[in-house]
PASEBA-1860 file (N, C-alpha, C; in nm, 3 decimals):
! residues 308
1> MLSSYLAH> 4.212/8.239/10.978/4.261/8.138/11.053/4.430/8.125/11.061 ~ 4.474/8.181/10.949/4.626/8.180/10.953/4.681/8.266/11.068 ~ 4.607/8.399/11.066/4.653/8.495/11.146/4.635/8.462/11.294 ~ 4.517/8.392/11.321/4.490/8.336/11.459/4.597/8.226/11.507 ~ 4.627/8.146/11.409/4.722/8.053/11.452/4.857/8.108/11.483 ~ 4.900/8.198/11.414/5.043/8.263/11.416/5.041/8.335/11.549 ~ 4.923/8.411/11.583/4.915/8.470/11.705/4.923/8.363/11.825 ~ 4.860/8.252/11.803/4.873/8.153/11.904/5.017/8.106/11.935
9> LAVERGLS> 5.093/8.087/11.814/5.220/8.044/11.826/5.305/8.155/11.892 ~ 5.285/8.273/11.866/5.372/8.394/11.914/5.339/8.397/12.075 ~ 5.202/8.387/12.119/5.173/8.430/12.250/5.181/8.294/12.338 ~ 5.131/8.200/12.300/5.126/8.063/12.380/5.254/7.981/12.359 ~ 5.310/7.979/12.246/5.427/7.897/12.225/5.557/7.968/12.240 ~ 5.542/8.108/12.226/5.661/8.194/12.229/5.766/8.170/12.135 ~ 5.718/8.154/11.998/5.825/8.126/11.887/5.884/8.277/11.860 ~ 6.005/8.256/11.810/6.077/8.381/11.775/6.018/8.448/11.652
17> ANTLASYR> 6.055/8.574/11.628/5.999/8.643/11.503/6.047/8.564/11.380 ~ 6.181/8.512/11.391/6.226/8.452/11.257/6.154/8.320/11.228 ~ 6.113/8.246/11.338/6.054/8.111/11.321/5.909/8.153/11.270 ~ 5.845/8.249/11.316/5.714/8.298/11.280/5.704/8.330/11.134 ~ 5.812/8.410/11.088/5.822/8.450/10.949/5.830/8.332/10.861 ~ 5.904/8.222/10.909/5.917/8.101/10.815/5.794/8.025/10.815 ~ 5.719/8.024/10.930/5.585/7.955/10.940/5.480/8.026/10.834 ~ 5.494/8.157/10.849/5.390/8.233/10.774/5.422/8.218/10.618
25> RDLRRYLE> 5.536/8.215/10.584/5.573/8.189/10.452/5.538/8.042/10.402 ~ 5.571/7.940/10.480/5.525/7.806/10.450/5.368/7.789/10.433 ~ 5.308/7.853/10.533/5.153/7.833/10.545/5.093/7.911/10.429 ~ 5.136/8.013/10.389/5.072/8.091/10.281/5.091/8.007/10.150 ~ 5.192/7.935/10.139/5.217/7.853/10.017/5.125/7.736/10.029 ~ 5.103/7.680/10.148/5.009/7.567/10.178/4.867/7.613/10.134 ~ 4.836/7.738/10.170/4.695/7.776/10.146/4.675/7.796/9.997 ~ 4.782/7.840/9.931/4.779/7.850/9.779/4.762/7.721/9.714
33> HLRARGLE> 4.825/7.625/9.779/4.817/7.481/9.722/4.665/7.440/9.744 ~ 4.612/7.460/9.852/4.476/7.417/9.871/4.372/7.478/9.780 ~ 4.392/7.619/9.749/4.305/7.696/9.668/4.310/7.630/9.535 ~ 4.443/7.601/9.481/4.470/7.542/9.352/4.397/7.422/9.338 ~ 4.379/7.343/9.438/4.300/7.214/9.419/4.150/7.227/9.448 ~ 4.096/7.351/9.457/3.957/7.387/9.468/3.908/7.368/9.606 ~ 3.993/7.389/9.701/3.951/7.365/9.848/3.944/7.489/9.908 ~ 3.840/7.513/9.979/3.813/7.650/10.032/3.804/7.659/10.183
41> TFAQVAEA> 3.786/7.536/10.246/3.768/7.534/10.387/3.853/7.415/10.434 ~ 3.890/7.416/10.571/3.973/7.309/10.613/3.883/7.179/10.624 ~ 3.756/7.192/10.632/3.679/7.064/10.654/3.681/6.993/10.520 ~ 3.720/7.048/10.404/3.722/6.976/10.275/3.863/6.905/10.253 ~ 3.966/6.946/10.337/4.099/6.905/10.313/4.093/6.748/10.359 ~ 4.176/6.674/10.265/4.182/6.517/10.303/4.340/6.497/10.309 ~ 4.374/6.374/10.362/4.517/6.343/10.377/4.594/6.340/10.248 ~ 4.530/6.309/10.142/4.587/6.315/10.007/4.633/6.446/9.974
49> DVVAFLAA> 4.564/6.557/10.006/4.602/6.690/9.972/4.720/6.744/10.052 ~ 4.733/6.686/10.172/4.849/6.725/10.251/4.976/6.649/10.184 ~ 4.953/6.523/10.156/5.062/6.452/10.106/5.118/6.504/9.962 ~ 5.006/6.564/9.898/5.063/6.638/9.762/5.128/6.759/9.780 ~ 5.095/6.824/9.887/5.170/6.947/9.919/5.319/6.906/9.967 ~ 5.339/6.804/10.046/5.472/6.755/10.063/5.554/6.708/9.939 ~ 5.479/6.656/9.844/5.542/6.610/9.717/5.573/6.744/9.643 ~ 5.494/6.835/9.637/5.519/6.956/9.574/5.645/7.044/9.625
57> LREGDEDH> 5.656/7.039/9.754/5.787/7.101/9.827/5.903/7.031/9.779 ~ 5.901/6.897/9.769/6.025/6.823/9.732/6.057/6.842/9.582 ~ 5.947/6.855/9.509/5.973/6.843/9.364/6.013/7.000/9.317 ~ 5.941/7.094/9.376/5.949/7.225/9.324/5.867/7.245/9.205 ~ 5.852/7.387/9.165/5.788/7.422/9.050/5.844/7.558/8.971 ~ 5.764/7.609/8.883/5.828/7.718/8.822/5.847/7.845/8.912 ~ 5.765/7.847/9.022/5.766/7.976/9.094/5.859/7.919/9.239 ~ 5.891/7.787/9.262/5.952/7.769/9.394/6.053/7.646/9.372
65> PALVASSA> 6.177/7.680/9.399/6.269/7.573/9.393/6.240/7.443/9.474 ~ 6.280/7.333/9.459/6.267/7.222/9.533/6.337/7.234/9.686 ~ 6.259/7.206/9.765/6.317/7.216/9.922/6.395/7.086/9.967 ~ 6.495/7.115/10.040/6.581/7.008/10.106/6.488/6.953/10.196 ~ 6.532/6.840/10.260/6.441/6.760/10.350/6.416/6.844/10.470 ~ 6.512/6.930/10.522/6.491/6.990/10.649/6.398/7.112/10.635 ~ 6.401/7.187/10.515/6.308/7.297/10.503/6.169/7.231/10.466 ~ 6.148/7.118/10.401/6.029/7.052/10.375/5.980/6.986/10.504
73> ARAVSAVR> 6.051/6.957/10.605/6.010/6.909/10.728/5.950/7.020/10.809 ~ 6.026/7.135/10.799/5.957/7.256/10.869/5.822/7.281/10.815 ~ 5.808/7.298/10.692/5.671/7.331/10.627/5.567/7.235/10.677 ~ 5.610/7.108/10.669/5.511/6.995/10.709/5.476/7.022/10.863 ~ 5.561/7.063/10.940/5.551/7.066/11.080/5.442/7.177/11.100 ~ 5.458/7.302/11.010/5.375/7.414/11.019/5.240/7.361/10.991 ~ 5.226/7.288/10.880/5.097/7.250/10.831/5.019/7.158/10.940 ~ 5.092/7.057/10.992/5.031/6.981/11.094/4.987/7.046/11.216
81> GLHRFALR> 5.067/7.149/11.252/5.023/7.241/11.370/4.898/7.315/11.334 ~ 4.892/7.373/11.205/4.769/7.448/11.160/4.644/7.360/11.167 ~ 4.646/7.232/11.126/4.536/7.154/11.119/4.496/7.107/11.269 ~ 4.599/7.087/11.343/4.566/7.068/11.499/4.477/7.171/11.550 ~ 4.538/7.306/11.528/4.465/7.405/11.564/4.328/7.433/11.513 ~ 4.305/7.417/11.388/4.176/7.405/11.334/4.084/7.312/11.394 ~ 4.137/7.193/11.427/4.045/7.081/11.487/4.000/7.144/11.634 ~ 4.101/7.201/11.718/4.079/7.247/11.848/3.975/7.364/11.857
89> EGVAGHDP> 3.991/7.440/11.744/3.908/7.558/11.735/3.769/7.525/11.670 ~ 3.755/7.400/11.637/3.607/7.365/11.588/3.602/7.414/11.448 ~ 3.698/7.457/11.367/3.689/7.505/11.242/3.670/7.373/11.148 ~ 3.725/7.255/11.169/3.719/7.150/11.118/3.685/7.026/11.201 ~ 3.638/6.912/11.159/3.596/6.797/11.223/3.687/6.693/11.229 ~ 3.805/6.706/11.165/3.897/6.616/11.148/4.039/6.667/11.113 ~ 4.141/6.590/11.141/4.282/6.637/11.118/4.341/6.549/11.006 ~ 4.343/6.607/10.882/4.392/6.537/10.766/4.551/6.507/10.774
97> AHEVRPPR> 4.623/6.592/10.850/4.763/6.605/10.852/4.820/6.512/10.969 ~ 4.726/6.436/11.033/4.763/6.369/11.159/4.879/6.252/11.122 ~ 4.844/6.193/11.011/4.937/6.066/10.978/5.048/6.107/10.882 ~ 5.045/6.223/10.842/5.147/6.279/10.736/5.293/6.300/10.821 ~ 5.386/6.235/10.779/5.514/6.248/10.839/5.614/6.327/10.760 ~ 5.685/6.411/10.837/5.788/6.505/10.748/5.890/6.415/10.689 ~ 5.955/6.449/10.575/6.066/6.367/10.526/6.188/6.345/10.626 ~ 6.246/6.231/10.604/6.346/6.195/10.706/6.477/6.278/10.657
105> QLRRLPKA> 6.551/6.331/10.748/6.665/6.411/10.729/6.789/6.335/10.754 ~ 6.882/6.354/10.666/7.018/6.289/10.682/7.089/6.361/10.795 ~ 7.135/6.280/10.871/7.197/6.348/10.989/7.344/6.409/10.961 ~ 7.350/6.531/10.938/7.473/6.605/10.918/7.557/6.651/11.017 ~ 7.686/6.609/11.020/7.772/6.658/11.129/7.796/6.813/11.108 ~ 7.807/6.885/11.218/7.813/7.022/11.218/7.959/7.045/11.156 ~ 7.994/7.148/11.091/8.115/7.179/11.024/8.184/7.285/11.128 ~ 8.310/7.256/11.161/8.382/7.359/11.233/8.510/7.391/11.176
113> ITVAEVER> 8.564/7.512/11.214/8.708/7.549/11.166/8.793/7.526/11.267 ~ 8.932/7.536/11.247/9.014/7.501/11.355/9.043/7.628/11.445 ~ 9.105/7.625/11.539/9.145/7.730/11.630/9.229/7.844/11.547 ~ 9.323/7.776/11.479/9.415/7.860/11.385/9.335/7.937/11.301 ~ 9.239/7.864/11.235/9.147/7.943/11.127/9.066/8.047/11.198 ~ 9.032/8.030/11.319/8.952/8.123/11.392/9.033/8.250/11.411 ~ 9.166/8.218/11.450/9.251/8.342/11.476/9.276/8.418/11.341 ~ 9.289/8.339/11.229/9.314/8.416/11.098/9.195/8.505/11.062
121> LIAACGPE> 9.077/8.451/11.086/8.948/8.509/11.056/8.952/8.666/11.136 ~ 8.970/8.641/11.268/8.959/8.743/11.356/9.068/8.863/11.321 ~ 9.180/8.806/11.288/9.292/8.895/11.249/9.256/8.970/11.110 ~ 9.166/8.925/11.036/9.138/8.976/10.913/9.040/9.088/10.913 ~ 9.007/9.134/11.037/8.896/9.223/11.040/8.947/9.371/11.007 ~ 9.085/9.380/11.003/9.129/9.507/10.954/9.215/9.597/11.053 ~ 9.270/9.698/11.027/9.353/9.794/11.120/9.269/9.826/11.230 ~ 9.317/9.834/11.345/9.248/9.870/11.470/9.220/10.011/11.500
129> DSPLALRN> 9.283/10.088/11.413/9.241/10.234/11.430/9.103/10.280/11.330 ~ 9.044/10.173/11.289/8.918/10.198/11.226/8.806/10.173/11.311 ~ 8.693/10.245/11.334/8.569/10.221/11.421/8.512/10.093/11.365 ~ 8.492/10.057/11.230/8.429/9.953/11.173/8.504/9.848/11.209 ~ 8.637/9.840/11.195/8.725/9.722/11.213/8.718/9.686/11.354 ~ 8.727/9.780/11.458/8.691/9.751/11.588/8.568/9.678/11.623 ~ 8.459/9.737/11.559/8.339/9.676/11.584/8.334/9.530/11.529 ~ 8.384/9.513/11.394/8.385/9.377/11.353/8.470/9.275/11.434
137> RALLEVLY> 8.578/9.319/11.480/8.652/9.230/11.571/8.591/9.185/11.690 ~ 8.509/9.291/11.762/8.432/9.259/11.882/8.317/9.161/11.830 ~ 8.275/9.188/11.717/8.138/9.110/11.690/8.186/8.956/11.670 ~ 8.293/8.942/11.586/8.354/8.793/11.575/8.405/8.741/11.703 ~ 8.469/8.817/11.794/8.512/8.765/11.911/8.386/8.702/11.989 ~ 8.281/8.786/11.991/8.161/8.757/12.073/8.101/8.634/12.010 ~ 8.081/8.615/11.879/8.032/8.511/11.823/8.103/8.381/11.861 ~ 8.221/8.374/11.839/8.305/8.257/11.869/8.331/8.245/12.013
145> GTGARISE> 8.337/8.347/12.094/8.378/8.343/12.228/8.257/8.306/12.313 ~ 8.118/8.314/12.265/8.012/8.287/12.341/7.914/8.175/12.276 ~ 7.951/8.162/12.155/7.863/8.048/12.085/7.720/8.119/12.040 ~ 7.721/8.238/12.043/7.575/8.302/12.017/7.537/8.300/11.887 ~ 7.409/8.268/11.862/7.349/8.285/11.724/7.367/8.427/11.668 ~ 7.356/8.440/11.547/7.384/8.575/11.477/7.258/8.669/11.529 ~ 7.151/8.605/11.541/7.038/8.691/11.582/7.052/8.735/11.725 ~ 7.120/8.644/11.806/7.131/8.688/11.948/7.239/8.798/11.967
153> AVGLAVDD> 7.347/8.790/11.885/7.461/8.884/11.890/7.409/9.025/11.846 ~ 7.343/9.036/11.736/7.297/9.167/11.680/7.193/9.212/11.775 ~ 7.110/9.134/11.847/7.009/9.169/11.948/7.068/9.221/12.075 ~ 7.186/9.212/12.098/7.255/9.258/12.232/7.235/9.418/12.248 ~ 7.221/9.435/12.366/7.210/9.588/12.403/7.337/9.620/12.489 ~ 7.376/9.746/12.501/7.495/9.778/12.582/7.488/9.720/12.723 ~ 7.358/9.724/12.775/7.338/9.689/12.916/7.347/9.544/12.928 ~ 7.363/9.465/12.823/7.382/9.313/12.833/7.519/9.272/12.862
161> VPTGPAHE> 7.610/9.360/12.847/7.761/9.327/12.868/7.801/9.414/12.986 ~ 7.894/9.370/13.076/7.946/9.449/13.184/8.039/9.576/13.120 ~ 8.026/9.686/13.174/8.111/9.804/13.123/8.156/9.870/13.263 ~ 8.264/9.952/13.245/8.319/10.031/13.352/8.407/9.942/13.435 ~ 8.452/10.006/13.548/8.537/9.931/13.632/8.503/9.807/13.705 ~ 8.378/9.769/13.711/8.320/9.652/13.779/8.379/9.522/13.730 ~ 8.382/9.510/13.597/8.431/9.396/13.548/8.602/9.381/13.569 ~ 8.661/9.486/13.582/8.809/9.488/13.586/8.844/9.435/13.728
169> EDQDQDQV> 8.741/9.478/13.824/8.774/9.438/13.951/8.722/9.291/13.990 ~ 8.628/9.233/13.912/8.566/9.117/13.951/8.545/9.044/13.816 ~ 8.628/8.935/13.798/8.623/8.859/13.659/8.492/8.789/13.653 ~ 8.424/8.768/13.756/8.297/8.697/13.759/8.183/8.789/13.694 ~ 8.214/8.908/13.679/8.120/9.005/13.611/8.139/8.993/13.461 ~ 8.228/8.922/13.403/8.275/8.911/13.259/8.168/8.804/13.201 ~ 8.040/8.852/13.183/7.956/8.761/13.117/7.860/8.842/13.035 ~ 7.776/8.770/12.955/7.694/8.836/12.854/7.563/8.775/12.866
177> RLRGKGGR> 7.457/8.857/12.850/7.313/8.813/12.872/7.256/8.798/12.710 ~ 7.245/8.664/12.680/7.180/8.631/12.547/7.044/8.607/12.544 ~ 6.958/8.654/12.457/6.820/8.617/12.440/6.810/8.520/12.318 ~ 6.771/8.403/12.355/6.769/8.298/12.251/6.621/8.265/12.186 ~ 6.613/8.151/12.136/6.487/8.105/12.075/6.383/8.111/12.176 ~ 6.258/8.142/12.138/6.152/8.135/12.235/6.151/8.237/12.349 ~ 6.238/8.350/12.323/6.251/8.431/12.438/6.320/8.401/12.558 ~ 6.393/8.278/12.543/6.471/8.231/12.663/6.594/8.301/12.681
185> TRIVPLGR> 6.623/8.344/12.811/6.751/8.415/12.823/6.845/8.313/12.887 ~ 6.979/8.333/12.849/7.087/8.272/12.933/7.209/8.355/12.950 ~ 7.282/8.335/13.048/7.414/8.390/13.080/7.532/8.313/13.042 ~ 7.615/8.374/12.959/7.730/8.295/12.915/7.864/8.374/12.949 ~ 7.971/8.308/13.006/8.086/8.373/13.028/8.150/8.460/12.907 ~ 8.222/8.542/12.941/8.273/8.620/12.833/8.426/8.607/12.837 ~ 8.492/8.545/12.753/8.648/8.530/12.760/8.724/8.656/12.755 ~ 8.846/8.634/12.786/8.935/8.747/12.791/8.956/8.823/12.659
193> FARKALDA> 8.972/8.749/12.552/8.981/8.806/12.414/8.863/8.879/12.372 ~ 8.742/8.822/12.399/8.617/8.900/12.363/8.595/9.015/12.449 ~ 8.630/8.999/12.578/8.633/9.107/12.672/8.710/9.232/12.626 ~ 8.837/9.196/12.586/8.931/9.306/12.535/8.875/9.373/12.415 ~ 8.834/9.301/12.322/8.775/9.358/12.192/8.663/9.425/12.220 ~ 8.564/9.392/12.306/8.453/9.470/12.336/8.491/9.591/12.412 ~ 8.586/9.598/12.489/8.625/9.727/12.563/8.683/9.829/12.448 ~ 8.777/9.759/12.360/8.824/9.861/12.258/8.703/9.919/12.171
201> YLVRARPR> 8.609/9.843/12.143/8.501/9.887/12.065/8.410/9.980/12.137 ~ 8.380/9.957/12.261/8.290/10.056/12.332/8.354/10.190/12.383 ~ 8.503/10.178/12.395/8.551/10.316/12.421/8.595/10.389/12.292 ~ 8.651/10.302/12.195/8.721/10.379/12.086/8.624/10.389/11.952 ~ 8.532/10.310/11.949/8.447/10.307/11.810/8.304/10.333/11.834 ~ 8.249/10.276/11.916/8.091/10.292/11.927/8.054/10.434/11.956 ~ 8.107/10.517/12.027/8.074/10.661/12.042/8.076/10.725/11.916 ~ 8.184/10.692/11.832/8.190/10.767/11.704/8.087/10.717/11.601
209> LAAHGRGT> 8.049/10.588/11.619/7.934/10.533/11.519/7.815/10.606/11.573 ~ 7.781/10.595/11.704/7.666/10.646/11.751/7.619/10.794/11.717 ~ 7.739/10.882/11.707/7.721/11.001/11.677/7.655/11.025/11.545 ~ 7.644/10.918/11.452/7.587/10.942/11.329/7.425/10.901/11.342 ~ 7.391/10.852/11.448/7.257/10.805/11.459/7.159/10.886/11.549 ~ 7.054/10.839/11.585/6.954/10.895/11.677/6.956/10.855/11.815 ~ 7.043/10.771/11.846/7.044/10.692/11.978/6.974/10.577/11.979 ~ 7.041/10.469/12.011/6.984/10.334/12.028/7.073/10.241/12.131
217> PALFLNAR> 6.992/10.161/12.208/7.080/10.085/12.305/7.154/9.969/12.249 ~ 7.136/9.947/12.121/7.203/9.849/12.055/7.348/9.841/12.078 ~ 7.415/9.729/12.105/7.550/9.723/12.128/7.634/9.726/11.986 ~ 7.596/9.661/11.901/7.670/9.672/11.765/7.592/9.760/11.683 ~ 7.665/9.854/11.617/7.591/9.954/11.539/7.651/9.963/11.386 ~ 7.582/10.005/11.306/7.623/10.017/11.157/7.693/10.135/11.142 ~ 7.737/10.185/11.011/7.793/10.304/10.979/7.715/10.436/11.014 ~ 7.581/10.406/10.994/7.482/10.516/11.013/7.440/10.536/11.167
225> GGRLTRQG> 7.488/10.469/11.268/7.466/10.481/11.414/7.327/10.406/11.445 ~ 7.284/10.305/11.350/7.163/10.229/11.382/7.213/10.086/11.424 ~ 7.120/10.009/11.453/7.153/9.871/11.506/7.207/9.787/11.379 ~ 7.302/9.718/11.399/7.361/9.634/11.287/7.267/9.515/11.279 ~ 7.219/9.474/11.136/7.142/9.390/11.115/7.186/9.255/11.096 ~ 7.118/9.146/11.091/7.165/9.011/11.072/7.249/9.016/10.937 ~ 7.185/9.070/10.823/7.252/9.064/10.706/7.371/9.137/10.713 ~ 7.396/9.258/10.779/7.499/9.339/10.806/7.619/9.260/10.874
233> AWEVLQAA> 7.586/9.178/10.968/7.674/9.089/11.041/7.739/8.990/10.954 ~ 7.641/8.928/10.870/7.686/8.813/10.788/7.789/8.883/10.695 ~ 7.762/8.999/10.631/7.846/9.065/10.531/7.996/9.085/10.619 ~ 7.989/9.127/10.745/8.121/9.140/10.816/8.192/9.015/10.828 ~ 8.124/8.901/10.835/8.195/8.779/10.845/8.248/8.731/10.712 ~ 8.162/8.744/10.608/8.214/8.707/10.469/8.329/8.796/10.428 ~ 8.339/8.909/10.450/8.434/8.989/10.420/8.569/8.952/10.491 ~ 8.552/8.918/10.611/8.677/8.884/10.689/8.734/8.739/10.644
241> AERAGLSG> 8.625/8.650/10.608/8.672/8.514/10.564/8.747/8.528/10.434 ~ 8.686/8.610/10.348/8.753/8.623/10.221/8.901/8.672/10.228 ~ 8.924/8.764/10.321/9.052/8.834/10.342/9.144/8.721/10.400 ~ 9.096/8.632/10.496/9.155/8.533/10.552/9.193/8.404/10.471 ~ 9.133/8.416/10.334/9.137/8.296/10.268/9.057/8.173/10.299 ~ 8.964/8.199/10.369/8.858/8.079/10.411/8.741/8.084/10.343 ~ 8.685/7.972/10.316/8.552/7.961/10.226/8.467/7.882/10.317 ~ 8.332/7.920/10.286/8.221/7.841/10.332/8.199/7.881/10.489
249> VSPHMLRH> 8.250/7.994/10.537/8.250/8.021/10.670/8.106/8.100/10.686 ~ 8.028/8.058/10.796/7.901/8.109/10.820/7.895/8.153/10.974 ~ 7.814/8.226/11.011/7.802/8.260/11.165/7.762/8.126/11.242 ~ 7.684/8.040/11.188/7.656/7.921/11.247/7.790/7.828/11.271 ~ 7.863/7.843/11.165/8.003/7.769/11.172/8.086/7.803/11.293 ~ 8.086/7.929/11.325/8.153/7.987/11.444/8.094/7.923/11.575 ~ 7.956/7.915/11.566/7.881/7.842/11.687/7.920/7.708/11.692 ~ 7.922/7.635/11.575/7.969/7.493/11.587/8.120/7.469/11.632
257> SFATHLLD> 8.200/7.578/11.580/8.332/7.563/11.635/8.364/7.601/11.782 ~ 8.269/7.694/11.835/8.270/7.706/11.978/8.227/7.589/12.046 ~ 8.138/7.516/12.014/8.096/7.390/12.077/8.203/7.278/12.070 ~ 8.247/7.262/11.946/8.342/7.163/11.909/8.471/7.168/11.991 ~ 8.524/7.311/11.990/8.655/7.316/12.070/8.632/7.306/12.218 ~ 8.521/7.347/12.261/8.501/7.326/12.400/8.509/7.187/12.439 ~ 8.429/7.099/12.363/8.424/6.943/12.381/8.572/6.887/12.357 ~ 8.643/6.935/12.259/8.777/6.896/12.256/8.872/6.926/12.368
265> GGADVRVV> 8.837/7.027/12.432/8.908/7.077/12.553/8.851/6.999/12.679 ~ 8.767/6.911/12.677/8.736/6.841/12.781/8.595/6.888/12.846 ~ 8.529/6.980/12.795/8.395/7.031/12.854/8.287/6.926/12.842 ~ 8.206/6.932/12.953/8.096/6.820/12.960/7.986/6.868/12.870 ~ 7.918/6.763/12.796/7.819/6.805/12.683/7.707/6.873/12.765 ~ 7.666/6.852/12.891/7.567/6.929/12.953/7.599/7.075/12.976 ~ 7.739/7.099/12.999/7.777/7.238/13.017/7.766/7.319/12.877 ~ 7.810/7.240/12.765/7.798/7.301/12.626/7.641/7.328/12.597
273> QELLGHAS> 7.563/7.226/12.633/7.421/7.250/12.606/7.376/7.376/12.675 ~ 7.401/7.401/12.794/7.363/7.524/12.861/7.418/7.642/12.799 ~ 7.541/7.650/12.748/7.614/7.749/12.696/7.544/7.790/12.557 ~ 7.504/7.681/12.479/7.452/7.696/12.350/7.297/7.738/12.361 ~ 7.232/7.720/12.474/7.101/7.741/12.479/7.010/7.641/12.423 ~ 7.065/7.513/12.421/6.967/7.401/12.370/6.867/7.351/12.476 ~ 6.746/7.349/12.427/6.643/7.302/12.524/6.656/7.155/12.565 ~ 6.721/7.068/12.463/6.747/6.922/12.498/6.896/6.894/12.482
281> VTTTQVYT> 6.949/6.808/12.553/7.080/6.764/12.522/7.116/6.692/12.404 ~ 6.996/6.616/12.351/7.006/6.553/12.226/7.059/6.636/12.121 ~ 7.006/6.760/12.116/7.049/6.860/12.008/7.214/6.867/12.027 ~ 7.261/6.879/12.142/7.401/6.912/12.161/7.481/6.775/12.144 ~ 7.423/6.670/12.151/7.500/6.546/12.132/7.559/6.513/12.006 ~ 7.500/6.585/11.910/7.565/6.572/11.758/7.702/6.619/11.760 ~ 7.752/6.724/11.850/7.879/6.761/11.853/7.985/6.660/11.900 ~ 7.935/6.563/11.983/8.011/6.463/12.046/8.052/6.378/11.932
289> LVTVDKLR> 7.991/6.354/11.838/8.025/6.265/11.709/8.141/6.320/11.633 ~ 8.148/6.463/11.638/8.271/6.537/11.569/8.391/6.482/11.658 ~ 8.381/6.508/11.795/8.502/6.486/11.880/8.534/6.340/11.880 ~ 8.436/6.257/11.868/8.458/6.104/11.859/8.556/6.079/11.729 ~ 8.519/6.143/11.617/8.588/6.118/11.496/8.730/6.159/11.509 ~ 8.754/6.278/11.592/8.900/6.329/11.602/8.962/6.234/11.699 ~ 8.891/6.174/11.789/8.961/6.078/11.884/9.002/5.955/11.806 ~ 8.924/5.908/11.722/8.970/5.802/11.630/9.091/5.836/11.549
297> EVYAAAHP> 9.082/5.949/11.495/9.214/6.002/11.421/9.333/6.000/11.510 ~ 9.326/6.054/11.622/9.431/6.069/11.709/9.497/5.923/11.732 ~ 9.391/5.835/11.782/9.407/5.703/11.823/9.499/5.625/11.710 ~ 9.431/5.638/11.588/9.493/5.574/11.487/9.642/5.630/11.449 ~ 9.658/5.742/11.466/9.792/5.808/11.443/9.894/5.771/11.551 ~ 9.850/5.763/11.694/9.936/5.750/11.785/9.959/5.630/11.849 ~ 9.866/5.532/11.852/9.878/5.412/11.925/9.951/5.298/11.850 ~ 10.048/5.249/11.902/10.129/5.153/11.833/10.076/5.040/11.766
305> RALR> 9.952/4.996/11.817/9.887/4.877/11.778/9.741/4.906/11.715 ~ 9.742/5.035/11.659/9.613/5.090/11.594/9.619/5.045/11.467 ~ 9.731/5.051/11.402/9.739/5.027/11.245/9.726/4.881/11.209 ~ 9.648/4.868/11.099/9.616/4.722/11.052/9.702/4.692/10.928
END
């Protein structure tokens, strides 16, 4: 049943490989929970069994740490979907998870770094005569310049970015094709700094890195000439952040910074939604709260009758 449900999610819902991996892990743990309670079929499962699983997620045990609300909510969502699928397929005659609600999550504002800190971070990539430093600079410029998720950045192929004289003659060609969640593709403009860093990498570094590999269309390569992995990209960012004296910097923080700086500069939230690839503007609106906080600070500091 689990494999059939995951196949359904992949084919009919178009979930990404990363989301599917998380669902597989959560549901395997759920099935172990049911077996430990002596339940062998979905028809035997009651609402109390699902509620007990949610409690186990939040409390943790010897083999599993306690999950935060967001991770527990994802697991409960996977379980609810599995039981709906079992009911639809006739494997069970009822849905015991229908009334089980995921834990409420605290609304956390995205964290962003300042423009000056972004500049320090990128400058910390190392000397420009090193192929890896050129790659690292191009990677960070693309992450910040396009708001790409780390999986989208390492998933880029050379053909996804303009090369050759075309983009030099027509700045409208300076754009990158990103493949987001659910296989959705979006086109994002490529800024001048990101374009310059990519040009330097493609001309002076990528051919040297590619010579160590067997040939791959991937844009960002590792030292062995293969595709740079998400973990490899994460390590690039962490090393640069450490050299720049910044702590807590993550690839997603660069994405948050991209959105926040756009809104601070006057961009419409709908435009930012399209650039980020959010399916709903509601997801994007959390960034407006960050900007409102900044507006309050500026108002309090600058308006002659703001102080109390």
